[in-house]
C-alpha positions as CSV (number, residue, x, y, z in Angstrom):
1,X,-0.1,-0.2,0.0
2,X,0.9,3.5,-0.6
3,X,2.3,5.5,2.4
4,X,0.9,8.6,3.3
5,X,2.6,11.6,4.7
6,X,1.0,14.9,6.1
7,X,2.5,17.8,4.7
8,X,1.8,21.4,5.4
9,X,1.9,23.9,2.5
10,X,3.8,27.5,3.1
11,X,0.5,28.8,2.4
12,X,-1.2,27.7,5.3
13,X,-3.5,25.6,3.4
14,X,-5.0,22.2,5.0
15,X,-2.2,19.6,4.5
16,X,-2.5,17.1,1.5
17,X,-2.1,13.3,0.9
18,X,0.9,13.2,-0.5
19,X,2.5,9.4,-1.9
20,X,5.5,8.2,-1.6
21,X,8.1,7.5,-5.0
22,X,7.3,3.6,-4.6
23,X,3.7,4.3,-4.5
24,X,1.8,2.3,-7.6
25,X,-1.3,4.6,-9.3
26,X,-4.5,4.0,-8.2
27,X,-8.2,5.0,-9.5
28,X,-10.2,5.0,-6.3
29,X,-8.7,2.5,-4.8
30,X,-7.7,0.1,-7.9
31,X,-3.9,-0.1,-8.2
32,X,-3.2,0.5,-12.0
33,X,-0.2,-2.2,-13.3
34,X,2.9,0.5,-14.8
35,X,4.0,0.2,-18.3
36,X,7.3,-2.0,-16.8
37,X,5.0,-4.4,-15.0
38,X,3.2,-5.0,-18.4
39,X,6.3,-5.3,-20.1
40,X,7.6,-8.1,-17.6
41,X,4.1,-9.8,-17.9
42,X,4.3,-10.2,-21.5
43,X,7.9,-11.0,-22.0
44,X,6.9,-14.1,-19.4
45,X,4.1,-14.8,-21.4
46,X,6.1,-15.0,-24.5
47,X,8.9,-17.2,-22.8
48,X,6.1,-19.5,-21.6
49,X,4.7,-19.7,-25.3
50,X,8.0,-20.5,-26.6
51,X,9.2,-23.4,-23.9
52,X,5.5,-25.1,-24.8
53,X,6.0,-24.7,-28.7
54,X,9.3,-25.9,-28.4
55,X,8.2,-29.3,-26.2
56,X,5.7,-29.8,-28.8
57,X,8.0,-29.6,-31.7
58,X,10.2,-32.2,-30.0
59,X,7.7,-34.8,-28.9
60,X,6.3,-34.3,-32.9
61,X,10.0,-35.5,-33.7
62,X,10.2,-38.0,-31.3
63,X,7.3,-40.1,-31.7
64,X,7.6,-40.7,-35.3
65,X,11.0,-42.2,-34.2
66,X,9.8,-44.2,-31.3
67,X,7.1,-45.5,-33.7
68,X,9.6,-46.7,-36.4
69,X,11.8,-48.1,-33.4
70,X,9.0,-50.5,-32.3
71,X,9.0,-53.7,-33.7
72,X,6.0,-54.2,-36.5
73,X,2.8,-56.5,-35.9
74,X,4.6,-58.8,-38.5
75,X,8.0,-59.0,-37.2
76,X,5.9,-59.7,-34.0
77,X,4.6,-63.1,-35.0
78,X,7.7,-64.4,-36.4
79,X,9.6,-63.9,-33.3
80,X,8.3,-67.6,-32.8
81,X,6.6,-70.4,-33.9
82,X,4.9,-73.5,-32.5
83,X,4.7,-76.4,-34.4
84,X,3.2,-79.8,-33.7
85,X,5.3,-83.1,-33.9
86,X,3.2,-85.7,-33.1
87,X,3.1,-86.6,-37.0
88,X,6.6,-87.2,-36.9
89,X,7.9,-90.9,-36.6
90,X,11.2,-91.8,-35.3
91,X,13.5,-91.5,-38.3
92,X,11.8,-88.8,-39.7
93,X,12.6,-85.5,-40.4
94,X,10.6,-82.2,-41.9
95,X,10.8,-79.1,-42.6
96,X,9.4,-75.5,-42.0
97,X,10.4,-71.9,-41.4
98,X,11.0,-69.7,-38.7
99,X,12.1,-66.1,-39.4
100,X,12.5,-66.6,-43.1
101,X,15.0,-69.9,-42.5
102,X,14.6,-73.2,-43.2
103,X,14.3,-75.3,-39.9
104,X,15.0,-78.7,-39.9
105,X,12.9,-80.9,-37.1
106,X,14.2,-84.4,-36.7
107,X,12.9,-87.6,-34.6
108,X,15.9,-89.6,-34.1
109,X,15.8,-93.5,-33.5
110,X,17.7,-95.1,-31.1
111,X,20.3,-96.6,-33.1
112,X,20.6,-92.8,-34.8
113,X,20.8,-91.5,-30.9
114,X,23.7,-94.1,-30.0
115,X,25.5,-92.9,-33.0
116,X,26.1,-89.6,-32.0
117,X,26.8,-90.5,-28.4
118,X,29.7,-92.5,-29.2
119,X,31.6,-90.1,-31.2
120,X,35.0,-89.0,-29.9
121,X,34.3,-85.3,-29.1
122,X,38.2,-84.7,-29.6
123,X,38.3,-85.4,-33.5
124,X,35.1,-82.7,-34.3
125,X,35.5,-79.9,-35.9
126,X,32.8,-78.0,-33.2
127,X,33.0,-80.2,-30.0
128,X,29.4,-80.3,-28.5
129,X,27.0,-83.5,-27.5
130,X,23.8,-84.3,-28.3
131,X,22.6,-83.7,-25.1
132,X,24.1,-79.9,-25.3
133,X,22.2,-80.1,-28.4
134,X,18.7,-81.5,-27.4
135,X,16.5,-80.9,-24.2
136,X,16.7,-82.9,-21.3
137,X,14.2,-85.8,-21.6
138,X,13.7,-85.0,-25.7
139,X,17.2,-86.1,-26.8
140,X,15.4,-87.6,-29.6
141,X,14.4,-84.2,-30.9
142,X,17.1,-82.8,-32.9
143,X,16.0,-79.3,-34.2
144,X,18.3,-76.9,-36.3
145,X,18.6,-74.2,-38.8
146,X,18.8,-75.9,-42.3
147,X,21.6,-73.5,-43.0
148,X,25.2,-74.9,-44.0
149,X,27.5,-73.1,-42.0
150,X,29.6,-73.0,-45.3
151,X,28.0,-70.6,-47.7
152,X,24.7,-70.9,-46.4
153,X,23.0,-73.1,-49.0
154,X,19.8,-75.6,-47.6
155,X,21.4,-79.1,-47.0
156,X,19.6,-82.4,-48.1
157,X,18.7,-85.0,-45.9
158,X,15.1,-83.9,-44.1
159,X,13.1,-84.8,-47.0
160,X,12.4,-88.6,-47.4
161,X,14.7,-90.6,-49.9
162,X,17.0,-87.1,-50.1
163,X,20.7,-87.9,-49.5
164,X,22.1,-87.6,-45.9
165,X,25.9,-87.7,-46.3
166,X,28.4,-90.3,-44.7
167,X,27.2,-89.8,-41.6
168,X,23.4,-90.4,-41.7
169,X,22.7,-87.3,-40.6
170,X,22.7,-84.1,-43.6
171,X,24.6,-83.7,-46.7
172,X,25.4,-80.0,-48.8
173,X,25.5,-80.9,-52.3
174,X,27.3,-77.5,-53.2
175,X,30.4,-77.9,-51.8
176,X,30.7,-81.7,-49.9
177,X,29.9,-81.0,-46.1
178,X,28.7,-84.2,-44.2
179,X,26.7,-83.8,-40.9
180,X,26.0,-86.4,-38.9
181,X,23.0,-87.4,-36.9
182,X,23.1,-84.9,-34.2
183,X,23.9,-81.9,-37.1
184,X,27.3,-82.1,-36.5
185,X,30.0,-81.1,-39.3
186,X,32.2,-84.1,-39.8
187,X,34.0,-83.9,-43.4
188,X,33.7,-80.8,-46.0
189,X,34.2,-77.1,-45.9
190,X,31.9,-76.1,-43.5
191,X,33.0,-74.5,-40.4
192,X,30.8,-75.5,-37.6
193,X,27.7,-77.6,-36.7
194,X,23.9,-76.4,-38.1
195,X,22.9,-74.0,-35.7
196,X,20.6,-74.6,-32.8
197,X,17.7,-72.1,-32.8
198,X,16.2,-71.1,-29.4
199,X,13.1,-73.7,-28.6
200,X,11.5,-75.1,-25.9
201,X,8.4,-77.7,-25.8
202,X,5.2,-76.7,-24.6
203,X,4.2,-80.4,-24.3
204,X,5.1,-83.4,-25.3
205,X,3.8,-82.8,-28.9
206,X,4.1,-79.3,-29.1
207,X,7.3,-77.5,-29.9
208,X,7.9,-73.5,-29.6
209,X,11.1,-71.8,-31.7
210,X,11.9,-68.6,-31.1
């Protein structure tokens, strides 16, 4: 509030009310905004508006980027597949596809399991046991990518009547790579065993790949 000082004029008239320099002007008790205050408030409004628009602009840029980074529905659908293996008899194999790559699912016979288990790991290019390439209690189910580790060809041996190579597993005729009944490289230029993808059994007959 303005401070009122009592002053007496030299002419002897009644004292008049005089306001101090820091008093705000008013009319009938209503305080008026000064020009300086109006400029400050206008500047604050402009700053707030600028920050708000900057935030909106940043959001407009970030949201499309996040949208493009999120996986599309068709990609998510290919992340895993479920396969019913109940019709695959011992000694048989099937081909399926996962993430646009061929998959071999093979139901090994007891003789094929025994053949794989008696191999000396010291003589293997990539030493792995059959147990390391299968699931506990499901050693007869060998699931691998159907892709030769040499140049990416699709080996033979999964379909009926196809050549299985010298070790009874799979054979890549392109450059002569031979894989055994555990899908391990035994002969030829391929440097590694057939890759085993991530998989799990949801039941005795349904396997989830991926």
